MDTraj code that builds the backbone (N, CA, C; nanometers):
import mdtraj as md
import numpy as np

residues = "MET ASP THR ARG TYR ALA LYS ASN ALA GLY ALA ILE PHE SER LEU LYS TYR GLN ILE VAL TRP CYS PRO LYS TYR ARG ARG PRO VAL LEU THR ASP GLY ILE ASP GLU ARG LEU ARG GLU LEU LEU THR GLU LYS ALA ALA GLU LEU GLY MET THR ILE HIS ALA LEU GLU ILE MET PRO ASP HIS VAL HIS LEU PHE VAL GLU ALA ASP PRO THR LEU CYS VAL ALA GLU ILE VAL ASN ARG PHE LYS GLY PHE THR SER HIS GLN LEU ARG LYS GLU PHE PRO ALA LEU LYS SER ARG LEU PRO THR LEU TRP SER ARG ALA TYR PHE ALA SER THR VAL GLY ALA VAL SER GLU VAL THR VAL ARG ARG TYR ILE GLU ASN GLN LYS GLY LYS".split()
xyz = np.array([
    [9.7698, 11.3945, 11.3106],
    [9.7156, 11.3567, 11.1806],
    [9.6130, 11.2445, 11.1994],
    [9.5118, 11.2450, 11.1184],
    [9.4064, 11.1436, 11.1206],
    [9.4671, 11.0057, 11.0968],
    [9.4243, 10.9065, 11.1744],
    [9.4811, 10.7714, 11.1610],
    [9.4361, 10.6994, 11.0348],
    [9.3413, 10.7586, 10.9605],
    [9.3013, 10.6989, 10.8328],
    [9.4097, 10.7152, 10.7269],
    [9.5059, 10.8026, 10.7531],
    [9.6074, 10.8351, 10.6532],
    [9.7466, 10.7965, 10.7002],
    [9.8301, 10.7628, 10.6033],
    [9.9718, 10.7369, 10.6286],
    [10.0498, 10.8505, 10.5642],
    [10.1784, 10.8581, 10.5924],
    [10.2579, 10.9630, 10.5280],
    [10.3990, 10.9127, 10.5026],
    [10.4616, 10.9734, 10.4037],
    [10.6038, 10.9523, 10.3780],
    [10.6671, 11.0903, 10.3658],
    [10.7856, 11.0996, 10.3119],
    [10.8568, 11.2274, 10.3073],
    [10.7824, 11.3355, 10.2287],
    [10.7033, 11.2967, 10.1287],
    [10.6410, 11.3995, 10.0458],
    [10.4917, 11.3901, 10.0284],
    [10.4261, 11.2977, 10.0988],
    [10.2828, 11.2806, 10.0742],
    [10.2088, 11.2294, 10.1974],
    [10.0827, 11.2651, 10.2032],
    [9.9898, 11.2069, 10.2990],
    [9.8912, 11.1300, 10.2134],
    [9.8636, 11.0050, 10.2491],
    [9.7871, 10.9215, 10.1565],
    [9.7072, 10.8142, 10.2281],
    [9.6118, 10.7602, 10.1547],
    [9.5349, 10.6436, 10.1952],
    [9.5069, 10.5669, 10.0659],
    [9.5968, 10.4765, 10.0307],
    [9.5853, 10.3995, 9.9072],
    [9.5684, 10.2523, 9.9420],
    [9.4463, 10.2059, 9.9277],
    [9.4139, 10.0678, 9.9619],
    [9.3561, 10.0004, 9.8382],
    [9.4008, 9.8780, 9.8153],
    [9.3603, 9.8057, 9.6956],
    [9.3059, 9.6679, 9.7311],
    [9.2010, 9.6296, 9.6600],
    [9.1560, 9.4917, 9.6614],
    [9.2151, 9.4301, 9.5357],
    [9.2887, 9.3207, 9.5516],
    [9.3544, 9.2556, 9.4381],
    [9.3181, 9.1073, 9.4405],
    [9.2834, 9.0545, 9.3249],
    [9.2495, 8.9130, 9.3119],
    [9.3251, 8.8582, 9.1918],
    [9.3893, 8.7416, 9.2094],
    [9.4534, 8.6754, 9.0962],
    [9.4423, 8.5245, 9.1106],
    [9.4661, 8.4542, 8.9992],
    [9.4435, 8.3092, 8.9933],
    [9.5671, 8.2364, 8.9407],
    [9.5797, 8.1089, 8.9771],
    [9.6812, 8.0262, 8.9109],
    [9.6457, 8.0095, 8.7622],
    [9.7457, 7.9788, 8.6831],
    [9.7255, 7.9550, 8.5401],
    [9.6150, 7.8511, 8.5213],
    [9.5284, 7.8748, 8.4272],
    [9.4133, 7.7880, 8.3954],
    [9.3179, 7.7723, 8.5137],
    [9.3320, 7.8573, 8.6121],
    [9.2514, 7.8554, 8.7359],
    [9.2510, 7.7169, 8.8013],
    [9.3652, 7.6526, 8.7938],
    [9.3789, 7.5208, 8.8558],
    [9.3761, 7.5339, 9.0075],
    [9.3084, 7.4436, 9.0771],
    [9.2984, 7.4504, 9.2238],
    [9.4225, 7.3919, 9.2928],
    [9.5366, 7.4593, 9.2776],
    [9.6636, 7.4077, 9.3301],
    [9.7051, 7.4714, 9.4632],
    [9.6297, 7.5685, 9.5116],
    [9.6686, 7.6387, 9.6339],
    [9.6116, 7.5664, 9.7563],
    [9.6586, 7.4430, 9.7758],
    [9.6138, 7.3555, 9.8841],
    [9.7335, 7.2805, 9.9414],
    [9.7092, 7.1962, 10.0381],
    [9.8105, 7.1032, 10.0907],
    [9.9414, 7.1710, 10.1308],
    [9.9320, 7.2793, 10.2053],
    [10.0521, 7.3479, 10.2534],
    [10.0992, 7.4604, 10.1632],
    [10.0650, 7.4546, 10.0355],
    [10.1026, 7.5633, 9.9435],
    [10.0322, 7.6914, 9.9864],
    [9.9074, 7.6796, 10.0285],
    [9.8316, 7.7964, 10.0727],
    [9.8958, 7.8645, 10.1937],
    [9.9385, 7.7857, 10.2906],
    [10.0018, 7.8442, 10.4093],
    [10.1362, 7.9081, 10.3753],
    [10.2131, 7.8424, 10.2913],
    [10.3420, 7.9000, 10.2508],
    [10.3201, 8.0274, 10.1695],
    [10.2189, 8.0286, 10.0846],
    [10.1866, 8.1493, 10.0077],
    [10.1517, 8.2637, 10.1023],
    [10.0753, 8.2367, 10.2053],
    [10.0401, 8.3386, 10.3046],
    [10.1673, 8.3967, 10.3688],
    [10.2600, 8.3104, 10.4064],
    [10.3865, 8.3561, 10.4656],
    [10.4654, 8.4427, 10.3675],
    [10.4731, 8.3989, 10.2418],
    [10.5501, 8.4723, 10.1414],
    [10.4882, 8.6095, 10.1115],
    [10.3564, 8.6156, 10.1027],
    [10.2895, 8.7438, 10.0777],
    [10.3119, 8.8387, 10.1947],
    [10.3058, 8.7883, 10.3153],
    [10.3300, 8.8696, 10.4348],
    [10.4741, 8.9207, 10.4365],
    [10.5671, 8.8329, 10.4023],
    [10.7087, 8.8706, 10.3973],
    [10.7334, 8.9802, 10.2935],
    [10.6777, 8.9637, 10.1730],
    [10.6993, 9.0619, 10.0656],
    [10.6330, 9.1948, 10.1006],
    [10.5149, 9.1911, 10.1611],
    [10.4472, 9.3152, 10.2009],
    [10.5321, 9.3926, 10.3013],
    [10.5875, 9.3224, 10.3988],
    [10.6726, 9.3879, 10.4987],
    [10.7967, 9.4477, 10.4329],
    [10.8562, 9.3730, 10.3408],
    [10.9748, 9.4218, 10.2701],
    [10.9457, 9.5503, 10.1930],
    [10.8267, 9.5598, 10.1353],
    [10.7892, 9.6764, 10.0546],
    [10.7195, 9.7853, 10.1360],
    [10.7053, 9.7648, 10.2663],
    [10.6418, 9.8648, 10.3517],
    [10.4913, 9.8729, 10.3343],
    [10.4290, 9.7647, 10.2953],
    [10.2843, 9.7611, 10.2750],
    [10.2170, 9.6955, 10.3952],
    [10.0902, 9.7247, 10.4123],
    [10.0103, 9.6645, 10.5183],
    [9.9046, 9.5759, 10.4551],
    [9.9009, 9.4498, 10.4951],
    [9.7948, 9.3606, 10.4501],
    [9.6818, 9.3693, 10.5520],
    [9.5654, 9.4159, 10.5068],
    [9.4489, 9.4278, 10.5940],
    [9.3658, 9.2999, 10.5950],
    [9.3658, 9.2285, 10.4835],
    [9.2936, 9.1010, 10.4750],
    [9.3571, 9.0173, 10.3646],
    [9.3565, 8.8859, 10.3867],
    [9.4144, 8.7931, 10.2890],
    [9.3388, 8.6618, 10.2992],
    [9.2897, 8.6148, 10.1871],
    [9.2227, 8.4858, 10.1833],
    [9.2727, 8.4094, 10.0624],
    [9.3165, 8.2875, 10.0862],
    [9.3690, 8.2039, 9.9784],
    [9.2725, 8.0884, 9.9564],
    [9.2128, 8.0860, 9.8399],
    [9.1218, 7.9804, 9.7998],
    [9.2015, 7.8823, 9.7126],
    [9.1518, 7.7620, 9.6891],
    [9.2288, 7.6671, 9.6066],
    [9.2637, 7.7193, 9.4668],
    [9.1766, 7.8068, 9.4103],
    [9.2007, 7.8524, 9.2739],
    [9.2120, 8.0038, 9.2576],
    [9.2248, 8.0789, 9.3668],
    [9.2483, 8.2227, 9.3563],
    [9.2888, 8.2830, 9.4914],
    [9.3415, 8.4047, 9.4832],
    [9.3906, 8.4769, 9.6015],
    [9.3163, 8.6095, 9.6113],
    [9.2655, 8.6424, 9.7302],
    [9.2049, 8.7727, 9.7595],
    [9.2995, 8.8458, 9.8534],
    [9.3366, 8.9685, 9.8182],
    [9.4289, 9.0468, 9.8997],
    [9.3752, 9.1888, 9.9143],
    [9.3718, 9.2390, 10.0356],
    [9.3353, 9.3776, 10.0636],
    [9.4588, 9.4410, 10.1259],
    [9.5235, 9.5287, 10.0518],
    [9.6543, 9.5805, 10.0912],
    [9.6579, 9.7325, 10.0822],
    [9.7349, 9.7933, 10.1714],
    [9.7577, 9.9376, 10.1699],
    [9.9024, 9.9612, 10.1312],
    [9.9236, 10.0525, 10.0361],
    [10.0583, 10.0738, 9.9839],
    [10.0933, 10.2217, 9.9762],
    [10.2198, 10.2466, 9.9689],
    [10.2780, 10.3790, 9.9516],
    [10.2524, 10.4263, 9.8073],
    [10.2368, 10.5559, 9.7839],
    [10.2111, 10.6036, 9.6471],
    [10.3302, 10.5886, 9.5515],
    [10.4453, 10.5479, 9.6024],
    [10.5592, 10.5263, 9.5119],
    [10.5452, 10.3961, 9.4333],
    [10.4502, 10.3108, 9.4720],
    [10.4261, 10.1848, 9.4014],
    [10.2895, 10.1885, 9.3346],
    [10.2860, 10.1679, 9.2039],
    [10.1572, 10.1607, 9.1357],
    [10.1011, 10.0199, 9.1524],
    [9.9725, 10.0046, 9.1286],
    [9.9074, 9.8762, 9.1513],
    [9.9672, 9.7662, 9.0642],
    [10.0048, 9.7965, 8.9411],
    [10.0656, 9.6949, 8.8541],
    [10.1977, 9.6454, 8.9122],
    [10.2760, 9.7351, 8.9685],
    [10.4030, 9.6957, 9.0295],
    [10.3797, 9.6122, 9.1556],
    [10.2803, 9.6491, 9.2337],
    [10.2467, 9.5725, 9.3539],
    [10.2120, 9.4292, 9.3154],
    [10.1234, 9.4140, 9.2190],
    [10.0818, 9.2807, 9.1745],
    [10.2012, 9.2033, 9.1191],
    [10.2810, 9.2669, 9.0363],
    [10.3975, 9.1990, 8.9781],
    [10.4976, 9.1558, 9.0845],
    [10.5188, 9.2379, 9.1853],
    [10.6119, 9.2003, 9.2928],
    [10.5605, 9.0793, 9.3698],
    [10.4312, 9.0814, 9.4045],
    [10.3730, 8.9684, 9.4770],
    [10.3745, 8.8415, 9.3923],
    [10.3277, 8.8515, 9.2700],
    [10.3169, 8.7321, 9.1858],
    [10.4543, 8.6778, 9.1474],
    [10.5476, 8.7647, 9.1135],
    [10.6811, 8.7197, 9.0733],
    [10.7549, 8.6502, 9.1866],
    [10.7545, 8.7131, 9.3030],
    [10.8240, 8.6575, 9.4188],
    [10.7631, 8.5244, 9.4612],
    [10.6298, 8.5203, 9.4727],
    [10.5655, 8.3976, 9.5194],
    [10.5769, 8.2843, 9.4179],
    [10.5696, 8.3154, 9.2905],
    [10.5837, 8.2113, 9.1875],
    [10.7220, 8.1477, 9.1959],
    [10.8235, 8.2311, 9.2030],
    [10.9611, 8.1810, 9.2084],
    [10.9814, 8.0914, 9.3314],
    [10.9386, 8.1397, 9.4478],
    [10.9594, 8.0649, 9.5716],
    [10.8769, 7.9362, 9.5767],
    [10.7498, 7.9457, 9.5422],
    [10.6632, 7.8279, 9.5512],
    [10.7042, 7.7191, 9.4532],
    [10.7429, 7.7567, 9.3321],
    [10.7842, 7.6563, 9.2334],
    [10.9169, 7.5911, 9.2728],
    [10.9999, 7.6652, 9.3468],
    [11.1250, 7.6087, 9.3965],
    [11.0973, 7.5113, 9.5120],
    [11.0062, 7.5480, 9.6010],
    [10.9776, 7.4675, 9.7197],
    [10.8793, 7.3525, 9.6947],
    [10.7949, 7.3659, 9.5932],
    [10.6954, 7.2630, 9.5609],
    [10.7112, 7.2231, 9.4139],
    [10.8041, 7.1330, 9.3831],
    [10.8330, 7.0963, 9.2441],
    [10.7116, 7.0468, 9.1653],
    [10.6103, 6.9946, 9.2317],
    [10.4900, 6.9484, 9.1609],
    [10.4232, 7.0630, 9.0844],
    [10.4410, 7.1867, 9.1309],
    [10.3831, 7.3016, 9.0610],
    [10.4460, 7.3202, 8.9232],
    [10.5715, 7.2846, 8.9100],
    [10.6399, 7.2969, 8.7806],
    [10.5845, 7.1982, 8.6794],
    [10.5516, 7.0780, 8.7240],
    [10.5046, 6.9761, 8.6310],
    [10.3582, 6.9974, 8.5919],
    [10.2815, 7.0642, 8.6780],
    [10.1390, 7.0826, 8.6497],
    [10.1080, 7.2080, 8.5701],
    [10.1948, 7.3086, 8.5786],
    [10.1663, 7.4382, 8.5161],
    [10.2902, 7.4952, 8.4480],
    [10.2742, 7.5564, 8.3299],
    [10.3904, 7.6193, 8.2651],
    [10.4402, 7.7420, 8.3432],
    [10.3477, 7.8152, 8.4037],
    [10.3787, 7.9245, 8.4964],
    [10.2771, 7.9132, 8.6097],
    [10.3108, 7.9636, 8.7260],
    [10.2174, 7.9482, 8.8377],
    [10.0947, 8.0362, 8.8219],
    [10.1161, 8.1642, 8.7919],
    [10.0053, 8.2598, 8.7903],
    [9.9609, 8.2945, 8.6496],
    [9.8324, 8.3182, 8.6359],
    [9.7767, 8.3746, 8.5128],
    [9.8293, 8.5173, 8.5004],
    [9.8384, 8.5687, 8.3798],
    [9.8835, 8.7074, 8.3621],
    [9.7835, 8.8086, 8.4162],
    [9.6567, 8.7729, 8.4131],
    [9.5500, 8.8656, 8.4502],
    [9.5368, 8.8796, 8.6014],
    [9.4755, 8.9901, 8.6412],
    [9.4401, 9.0119, 8.7813],
    [9.3278, 9.1133, 8.7863],
    [9.2595, 9.1190, 8.8983],
    [9.1567, 9.2195, 8.9225],
    [9.2093, 9.3125, 9.0299],
    [9.1880, 9.4424, 9.0120],
    [9.2279, 9.5395, 9.1140],
    [9.1211, 9.6485, 9.1229],
    [9.0905, 9.6879, 9.2453],
    [9.0020, 9.8018, 9.2661],
    [9.0534, 9.8793, 9.3868],
    [9.0228, 10.0075, 9.3875],
    [9.0630, 10.0898, 9.5010],
    [8.9535, 10.0856, 9.6061],
    [8.9944, 10.1038, 9.7289],
    [8.9015, 10.1032, 9.8401],
    [8.9288, 10.2293, 9.9210],
    [8.8253, 10.3042, 9.9499],
    [8.8487, 10.4266, 10.0248],
    [8.7308, 10.4668, 10.1104],
    [8.7544, 10.5629, 10.1976],
    [8.6512, 10.6097, 10.2885],
    [8.5657, 10.7185, 10.2239],
    [8.6117, 10.7749, 10.1132],
    [8.5408, 10.8834, 10.0468],
    [8.4845, 10.8309, 9.9155],
    [8.3574, 10.8533, 9.8923],
    [8.2939, 10.8032, 9.7703],
    [8.3283, 10.8906, 9.6499],
    [8.3058, 10.8361, 9.5324],
    [8.3283, 10.9102, 9.4075],
    [8.2400, 11.0352, 9.4036],
    [8.1177, 11.0237, 9.4480],
    [8.0249, 11.1370, 9.4484],
    [8.0791, 11.2493, 9.5368],
    [8.1320, 11.2155, 9.6528],
    [8.1877, 11.3155, 9.7447],
    [8.3064, 11.3872, 9.6817],
    [8.3946, 11.3129, 9.6154],
    [8.5117, 11.3738, 9.5505],
    [8.4675, 11.4656, 9.4373],
    [8.3749, 11.4208, 9.3544],
    [8.3247, 11.5049, 9.2444],
    [8.2653, 11.6354, 9.2985],
    [8.1834, 11.6229, 9.4010],
    [8.1188, 11.7410, 9.4602],
    [8.2248, 11.8352, 9.5167],
    [8.3244, 11.7834, 9.5862],
    [8.4319, 11.8653, 9.6435],
    [8.5051, 11.9435, 9.5353],
    [8.5428, 11.8736, 9.4255],
    [8.6176, 11.9394, 9.3165],
    [8.5309, 12.0437, 9.2472],
    [8.4057, 12.0096, 9.2202],
    [8.3155, 12.1045, 9.1537],
    [8.2926, 12.2294, 9.2370],
    [8.2945, 12.2174, 9.3684],
    [8.2689, 12.3313, 9.4567],
    [8.3931, 12.4165, 9.4829],
    [8.5090, 12.3778, 9.4351],
    [8.6324, 12.4516, 9.4598],
    [8.6322, 12.5877, 9.3903],
    [8.5768, 12.5960, 9.2712],
    [8.5798, 12.7202, 9.1945],
    [8.4992, 12.8307, 9.2630],
    [8.3955, 12.7944, 9.3321],
    [8.3080, 12.8927, 9.3971],
    [8.3680, 12.9534, 9.5233],
    [8.4811, 12.9009, 9.5669],
    [8.5395, 12.9505, 9.6929],
    [8.6313, 13.0672, 9.6707],
])
top = md.Topology()
chain = top.add_chain()
for i, resn in enumerate(residues, 1):
    res = top.add_residue(resn, chain, resSeq=i)
    for name in ("N", "CA", "C"):
        top.add_atom(name, md.element.get_by_symbol(name[0]), res)
traj = md.Trajectory(xyz[None], top)
């Protein structure tokens, strides 16, 4: 099988997402060791869920994540698992986060899919199926 694809019991897939999210009020709190601990926690949660992190960058006021996931997890669930787990752990380990913010993460996030096949290629492939 092509190494661009992964598989599970019922599917062959390549589902990669770019996800970006921010602390509440976009406060620059991801510094002074919080950033490194966040990196560890995201790596731990990805491994637990069977996901692959291809790239991760933590800025003081936002997180960039490029992750590959199984089709049993939708992007909203992926984001919720990462944000929920990291918020709980970081607020427990860094009490200053509790006093500065009512919740660690903003509710919003950005997500986009990343793939090797363009939208134009997929459209052309589907449109040409009837002629075969």
